[in-house]
C-alpha positions, 0 to 999 in steps of 0.5 A: 520492435520493442512494443508490448501490450500494456494496460495503462494505469489510471492517473489523476488530472487534478495534480498541483505541480507546485505542491508536488515539487515542494513535497519532493524537495522536502522529502529529499532533504529528509531522505538525506538525513541519517537521523530520520526514519521515513515510513510510507502508509496507505490503505487498500481494499482487496476483493474476493472476486478476482479482477481480470488481468492479462495472462499468457494463453494459447492463441485462439483460446478463450480463458475464463476467470470465475467469480462469485459476485458475493462482494466479499471485501477486506481492507489492509492498513499498511506501512513500509520503510523503503530503506530496509523494506520493513513492512507492517500491516493490519487487516480490517473490515473497514477503516476508521480513525479508531482502527487507524489508531490501533495501527499507529499503536502497532507501528510504534513497536517497529520504529527506531528509538533514536531517530526522528520518525516521519510517516508519509500518507494521504489526506484521508479524513481518518488521518487528520482526526485531532484525537489521534495519538501519533506517539513519536511519529510525525505525519507528512501529508502527500500533495492531493491526487499524488498516489504515485509518490507513495511507494507502498502503492506499488506493494499493493499492486504487486500483492494483488497481481501475485496473490489474487490474480485468479483467486476466488474466495468462497467466503470472508474466511478464505479471503482473510486467510489468503490475505494473511498469507500475502501479508506474511510474505511481504513481512518476511521478505523485506528485500522484496519490499525494498526492491518494489519500493525502488522500482 
């Protein structure tokens, strides 16, 4: 009858629809300009213990997802250019303005030389430190509580589902190795990133 089991995504209640509309209108104008290159950036944490996700199993069986409870975690700082699926990332144990600056420095190597470069990102405190050197990148901040307007969020969801559904890391080294495998997949497959961003 067209029904399937779905797990609802958390969705913030505190959104300002007027600010969201204003953001979308400005972004639409930027997207229509061939002389503008738009990147979307965000950070995400990945844990060494898997989150419980829906799997296909025989009726009556009781699938088990093992975990260690060691609280192993690593962070990713990433950016994607949806028009062509270009993806850049940096691993870090935590996120500070210094590490975000290191990411900006790396991203400078991947941006176009002849276009205005816009980076869409949230309002995290380390994104707004005055001493940041943005180079040729111009920050464009999302409205509060609007992760749904940032397509890189869909890449994080895809990465965690595809690479970490039943993965258990015995130590931080194993988690970093698996994360490198996952990030290299998106780096090497821009068409995949592009299709995820436009879902």
